C-alpha positions in Angstrom: 52.1 37.8 37.9 51.8 34.5 36.5 50.0 33.2 33.4 46.8 31.4 34.0 47.2 27.6 33.8 44.5 25.8 32.1 43.9 22.1 31.4 43.8 22.8 27.6 47.3 24.1 27.4 49.0 20.9 28.4 50.2 18.0 26.3 47.5 16.1 24.4 45.0 18.8 25.2 41.7 18.2 23.5 42.6 14.8 22.2 40.7 11.7 22.8 42.4 8.3 22.9 42.5 6.5 19.6 40.2 3.5 20.0 40.3 2.2 16.4 42.4 -0.7 15.2 44.3 -0.3 12.0 43.3 -3.4 10.0 45.5 -2.7 6.9 48.5 -4.7 8.2 46.2 -7.5 9.3 44.6 -7.7 5.8 48.1 -7.6 4.2 49.3 -10.5 6.3 46.2 -12.5 5.6 46.5 -12.0 1.9 50.1 -13.1 1.9 49.2 -16.2 3.9 46.4 -16.9 1.4 48.7 -16.6 -1.6 51.3 -18.9 0.1 48.7 -21.6 0.8 47.3 -21.4 -2.7 50.7 -21.8 -4.2 51.8 -24.6 -1.8 48.6 -26.6 -1.9 49.1 -28.2 -5.4 52.7 -29.1 -4.4 51.4 -31.3 -1.5 51.2 -34.9 -2.8 48.2 -36.7 -1.2 48.4 -40.4 -1.4 50.3 -42.3 -4.0 49.5 -42.6 -7.7 48.4 -46.2 -8.5 47.5 -47.5 -11.9 45.1 -50.3 -10.8 44.5 -53.3 -13.0 41.1 -53.4 -14.7 38.6 -56.3 -14.6 35.1 -56.8 -15.9 33.6 -57.7 -12.5 34.9 -54.7 -10.6 32.5 -52.9 -8.3 32.7 -49.8 -6.3 33.5 -50.0 -2.6 31.0 -48.1 -0.6 32.9 -48.0 2.7 36.6 -48.9 2.7 37.9 -48.7 6.2 41.4 -50.1 5.9 43.2 -49.7 2.6 46.7 -51.0 2.1 48.3 -49.5 -1.1 51.5 -50.6 -2.8 53.0 -48.4 -5.5 55.3 -49.4 -8.4 58.4 -48.9 -6.2 57.1 -51.2 -3.5 56.3 -48.4 -1.0 53.4 -49.3 1.3 50.8 -47.0 2.7 48.0 -47.8 5.1 45.0 -45.4 4.7 47.3 -42.9 2.9 50.0 -43.0 5.5 53.4 -44.4 4.6 54.3 -47.5 6.6 57.6 -49.4 6.7 57.1 -53.1 5.6 58.3 -54.3 9.0 55.7 -52.2 10.8 52.9 -53.4 8.5 52.7 -56.7 10.4 52.4 -54.9 13.7 49.6 -52.6 12.4 47.7 -55.5 10.9 48.0 -57.5 14.2 46.5 -54.6 16.2 43.7 -54.3 13.6 43.0 -58.1 13.7 42.8 -57.9 17.5 40.5 -54.9 17.6 38.3 -55.8 14.7 38.6 -59.5 13.7 36.0 -59.4 10.9 37.4 -56.3 9.2 38.2 -56.5 5.5 41.5 -55.1 4.4 41.4 -53.7 0.8 44.7 -54.2 -1.0 45.5 -51.8 -3.8 48.6 -52.6 -5.9 49.9 -51.0 -9.0 49.3 -53.1 -12.1 53.0 -52.9 -13.0 54.1 -54.3 -9.6 55.3 -57.9 -9.9 52.7 -60.4 -8.8 55.1 -61.9 -6.3 55.5 -58.6 -4.4 51.7 -58.2 -4.2 51.5 -61.8 -2.7 54.2 -60.9 -0.2 52.2 -58.0 1.1 49.1 -60.0 1.2 50.9 -62.8 3.1 52.1 -60.2 5.7 48.5 -59.1 6.1 47.3 -62.7 6.5 50.1 -63.6 8.9 49.0 -60.8 11.2 45.6 -62.6 11.6 43.5 -60.7 9.1 41.3 -63.3 7.5 39.5 -61.1 4.9 41.7 -59.5 2.2 40.2 -58.0 -0.9 42.1 -56.9 -4.0 41.0 -53.6 -5.4 40.6 -53.2 -9.2 38.9 -50.7 -11.5 36.2 -51.5 -14.1 37.4 -52.6 -17.5 36.6 -50.0 -20.1 34.6 -51.4 -23.1 36.6 -51.7 -26.3 34.8 -49.8 -29.1 34.5 -51.5 -32.5 35.4 -55.0 -31.3 33.1 -57.8 -30.4 34.2 -60.7 -28.2 
């Protein structure tokens, strides 16, 4: 005669399905991504480094909306985004049309020739922007010397 067949003698008998997620690989991947982002973050260059000229009457700008920056090499950025000099005129025209009373703040490196600063300022004014302000930093007081 035959052997009794029971449900417990088959495959997977007495086992319940595994309902837990193994988080070790997830944690490993997240740690690797964290390390990569921590290593790569300092390499990202944000903006351009400018050495602004100093003046005694410089004041802080509370709310600068449109900032045009020109570095030592003549590269132009509008609000920290690189812009080709030919496209600067187009961007300033659209700004002048949208906000006619907007002040454009022009930041230029102090080692940039004065003529190049005036060319950028002229492009901004040609586009119809009537208010252009030059950005400077406060002059540091000289110690030990009297005027």
